N, C-alpha and C positions, 0 to 999 in steps of 0.2 A: 705819777712821780715826775718831777722836773729835775733834769740834770743841767747844771749851769757850768759854763766855762770858767775855769779858774784864772784870775788875773796873773800876768807874768810875775814871777818871783815867788808865788805861792806853791807849796809842795803838792804835787798830785798824790792822792791817796795810794798807799803802797799796795792795797789789795785790789786795785784796778787791774784790768786784764792786759798787763804788759807782756805776759807770757804768750799771748795768742799768736802773734806773728812768728816768733822763733819756733814754737811748737808746730804751727801749721806748715811752715817752710820745711821743717824736718820731715813731717808726714808727707808733704808733696814730693820731696826728693825720693823718699822711699817708694811712694806710689809710682813715680816715673820709672824707677828701676824695675819694680815688679811688672809694670805694664810692658816695659821693653822686653823682659824675659819671656813673658807670655806671648807677645807679638812675634818674637823670633821663633818660638816653638810652634805657633799656629800659622806662621807664614804671612802675616800682614804687617803693614808699616807701623812701627812703634813711635812713641813720643820723642825719643832722642833724635831720630832722623828728621822729624818735623821741626825740632828746635834748631838743628843745624841748618835746615833750609831757611828758617826765619833769619838766620845770621848771614849766611853766605850764598844761599840759593834763592828759590822762589817761595815766599811766605805762603802758608796755607790759608791765612786770613789777613785781610788788609786792615780790618778794624780792631781786632783784639790787641795786637802789639801797641797800637796808638792809644787804646783805652788803658792798657797797662801803664804806659808812660804818663798819661794824664793823672792817673791815680798815684803814681810814684812821686809826682811833683808836689803833692799837697804838703809834704814835710820840708820842702826846700824854701829858700828865700826867693824873692822876686827875681833877683839877678840870676841865680842858678836856674830858675825855671826858663827864663828867656834864653839862656845859653843852651839848655837841654833841647828846647823846641827848635831853635835855629840849627843846631847840629844835626838833629834827627831829620829835619827837612832837607838839609844839604846832602846827607848820606842817601836818603831815599831818592832824591833827584839824580845823584850819581848812578845808583843802581838802575833807575828807570832808563837813563841814557844808554847804559851798557846793554840792558835787555832789548831796548829798541834797535840798537845796532846789530844785535844777534837775532833779531826777529823773535824775541821771547815774549811772554805774556805781559800785559800792562797791569801791574799791581804794585802795591807798596807794603811796607812793614819791616824791611831790614833796618831802616834808620832808628826807629824807636826801640827795637830789640837790642841793637848794639849800644845805644845810649843808656838803656837800663843797666847793662853790665858796667859801662863806664861810670855811671852815677854811683853804683855800689862801691866800686874801687875808690872813687873820689871821696865819698863820705867816710869810708872806713879809714882812709889814709890821711885825710887833711882836716877832718872835723873832730871836735871834742865835746864832752859833756852832753847836756840835754839837746844841743843842736845836732850832734852826731846821732844820738839815740832816736830823735824824732825823724831825721832824714832817712835813717836806715829802716825805721818802721814803715814809712811811706813807700820806700823802694821795695821793701819786702812784700807789701800788699800788691804792688804792681807786678812783681815777679810771680806771686801766688796766682794772680788772675791768669797770666799766660800759662803757667804750669797746669792749673786746674782744667783749662780748655784742652790741653794736650792729653791729660789723663782721661778726661771725659770722652774724647774721640776714641781712644783705645778701649775704654770701658764699653762703648757701644758695640764694638766688635766682639768683646768678650760676652756680651749678652746674647749674641747670636750663637756662639759656641755653647753657652750654658743652656740655651732654650731652643733646641731644634723644633719642638712642638710649642704652639702658642695657644693661649686660653681665650681667644677673642670670642668664641661662641658663648662662653660663660658670661663674659663681661657684657656682650651685646644683649644677652637675655636679661641679665640683671638691670640693664639700662632701660628696659621697658617700664620699670618702676618710676622713672623720671620722664617718660614719654619720648624716649630716644631723641634727645635734643640735637645730636649731631646731624641726624637726618633732616630735622626741621631747619637748622641753621644752614646746612648745605643748600637746601632748596631756596632759602631766602637770599643767600649770597649769590646764587645763580641768577636770581631775578634782579639783584642790584647792579650786576654788571662788572666791567673791568676796573672802573675807578675804585669801587669799594674793595675789590679784591687786591688791587695794588696798594691801597692804604693799609689794609690789615696785614698784608704780607710784609710790608716794610716794618710795621710795628712789631710783628712777630719775630723777625730775624734780628732786629736792632734792640732787643730788650737789654743787652749788656750796655748799650750806649745810654739808655735811660737810667740804668742803675748807676753808671758813672756820674751822671748829672746829680743825682740825689746824694751819692757818697761824697762828691767833691763839695757840695753845699754843706754837708754835715762836718766835713773836715777842713773847711775853708780857712780856719783861724789857727791851724796847728803849725804853720811854717815858722822857721827860725827857733825851734826848740820849745815852743809854747805847748801847754798841756793838751793831750788828746781827750776826746769824749770817751767815757767808759764803754760805750757801745755804739756801733754804727752799722750801716747796711751791709758793708762788705763781709762782716763776720757771719751774718745770717745767710748771705748768698753762698759763701763757701761751705758752710755746714749743710745747707740743703743739697749742694752739689756732691757732698761726701756721703750723706746718709741716703738720699733719695734713690740713687742708682742701685743700691743693694736690693731694693724691692723689684727691680727689673729682672734680677736673677731668680728671685722667688716666685715672681708672677709675670712671666713673659707674655706681652701683648703687643701687637704691631699697630693696631688702630683700624677704624672702619674703612678708610679709603684704600687700605692695603688688603685687609681680610675680607672685605665685602665690596670692593670697588675695582676699577680697572687698573689701579696702581699695583695690584697684586701680581700682574704679569703671569697669569696662569696658576698662581698658587691660591688665589682667593676662593673662599667657600662658595660665593655667588656674586654675580654682578648686580648687587642690590643698592649700593650707596650711590646717590641719595634718592633714588627713584621710588623704591618700595622697601618696607621694613620686614626682614625675615623673622620668623618665630619658630624656633626649634627647641622644644621642651626637653630634648635629650642631648644636651651639648657634649662635645668630646674635644680633647686636645687635637689640634690640627697641625700637621707638618707644614713648615713654611721654608722659604728660601734661606740661603746662607749669606744674605746681603743686608736685608732690612733689619735695623736695630729693634730690639724688643723694649722700647722705651716709652710705654704709654702709662703704665700703672705704677705710681700715681703720676699726674701731670706736673712735671717740674716747672714747666713754663707758668702754670697757674700758681705754683708755690712761690716762684721768684717774683711774679707780678704782684702777688699778695704782699710779699715782704716789701717790695718797692712802695706799694700803696701805704702800708703801715708807717714806714719811715718818712714818707712825704707829708704825713699828717701834721708834723710839728714845724714844717717850713712855711714860707710865705705863700700867699694865695696862688701865685703862678705855679709853684711846685706842687701844691695840693691838687690843683686842677690837672696837672700833668700826670701825677700818680694815679688819680681816679680814671682819667682817660686811657692811660696805658693798661690798667687792669681790665677795663671794660673791653677794649679792643683786643687784648690778648685772649680773653675768654671767648669772644666772638670768633677770633681766628682759629683757635684750637678746635672748636666745634665745626665752624663753617668750612674749614679745609679738610675735615675728616681725619684729623690727626689724633683725636681723642674722643672717648665716650663721655657722657655726662658724669658717670660715677668716678671717672678719673679726676675730674675737676674737684668734686666733693672731697675726695681723699687728699688731693693736692693741697687744698686750703687747710685741712686739718693738720697735715704734715708741717706746713709753714708755721701755723700757730703753735704747734708743739715745740718745734726747734727754736722759734723766737722766744717762747716762754723760758727755755733753758738759758738763753743768753741775755735777755732784757733786764735792765736794772741790776747789774752785777753787784753794786754796792749793798744791795739788800740781802745778799747771801742766799743760802739754800735752806730756807725755812719750809714749813709744811705747805705754805701758799704756793711755792714753786713746785715742790715734789708732787702735790696733788694734781696740778695742771699738766705737768710733763707726763706723769704716769697715766693720767686719765686720757691724754691725747694718744699716747702709745697704745693703750688698750683699745681705744676707739678705732685707730687705724687697723689693728689686728682683727677686730670684730668686723669691720667693713670688708677687708680682704677675704676673711673666712666666709662672709655672706655671699660675696660675689662668686666665690669658688664652689661653695657647697649648697647654697640656697638660691641660685638664680631662677630656677623654675618657680619656686614659691614666690619670689619677688615679682616675677612677671605675671603670674596668675592672680596675685593679690596686690596689684600695683597701687590701688587706691589706699592701701594700708602701708605697704612697704615704702612707697615714695615719700609720704609725709614723715614716716619714722626716720628715714635716711636724712631728710632735710632737717628734721628736728634735732638729730644728733649733731649736725653741723652748726645749727643755731645755738645749741647748748654750749658747744666749744667756743664759739665767738663770744657769747655772753660771759662765760667764765673767764676768758682771756681779758675782755674789756673790764670786768670787775676786778681782776687781779692787777692789771696794769692799765689804769685809766690814763687816757691821752688828753693832755691839755692843749687843745688847738688854740693858736693865737687868735684872739677875737679882735676884729676891727683893724687888723694890720695888714699891710701888703709889703711887697719887697722894697718899695721906695722908702718905707718908714723904719726899716730894720737897720740897726747899726751893725757895722762889721767889727765893732770893738770887742775884744775877747773878755771884757769885764761885764758884758751884758749877757742875759740868759740866751742859750743857743737852742738846744734840742730838748724837747719834752720826750720822756720815755714812758 
């Protein structure tokens, strides 16, 4: 299905997802408050203190506030974008000078956070009509990005409280069906050396930056009150971040480098990763520390990178190559660093396709084509998690059967998604031949 941008002056369909940002912002505010209450009860730093630090203290992240500001500017005019960037830079420089004089840390992030607030006030107070609505929608997406990261940080602490025992022995045993790819990737990465490690590490931690590149390209023509596309990457990213962590509480796993490597700091089952592969046919829940997040099953990095790949398919050649490279490097990093098992990645891809199926092509409504795919994906995730928990010994002992069956379930989900939502990749075009005019087709969905 192809979604075209509507020329200025034409009415955007009323059933498009204009409700997403206000509903998501309301949910994010509620999430921040709940996470703050839990944090105060459990004795760790909550999101409110982090938000205050981003404004007047030391920001917890230098890149997230700037990514949020860049995303917020898609709905603004060129003049407002220049003013916002300039103001944010000046504020960050002022804070840098102050921290330097006080021998504080060298970091940035105050400027874009403050400008986000000022932009919201400016848009609400001085703009009108579609210009105001479009500006507030973009600003809302930027704020959502910042809030979601704060909630995610608190949620990782909550996973520790909810899962004092981890299920890594079960997942590692089930991973025999795939040949324990984390062990293989870890050994390969050790052979490749520091350069490969540095590249993969940068790609892994800067996934939000790549997502902003794709999102800004998709939303590049919405400034000045022009219509927005019915669906874009930010919506999928936020939904993955909302739904995925729920599995962490149900299925607490820390990852091979922690449960079977020296990063376990004495809590590991064995010092096995990535030198030798353990095989324990009678797995048990393993007590673990109260610091390491239980954030492995499923791999949300894989889910996010898959979403980035899907949304980059309808862009120019350079964007398609970037999306493919980022997905490949993310998969290599998650395994090679020992952060995830192979089965984590399989379930992460299924999670992405399931949630993307719920959001993609909203103009088509909720027919049986969508219900079947979303329900089938949810059932497949449940079946995979049940197999990892209750049939890992069977999967390990019959790896030549269990492995192909597991991969076949993934392939079936991919084929069903592609058949339901065919992607029309632009043939024979590159970024130099694409017009920025809003009257030309933009994103294929």
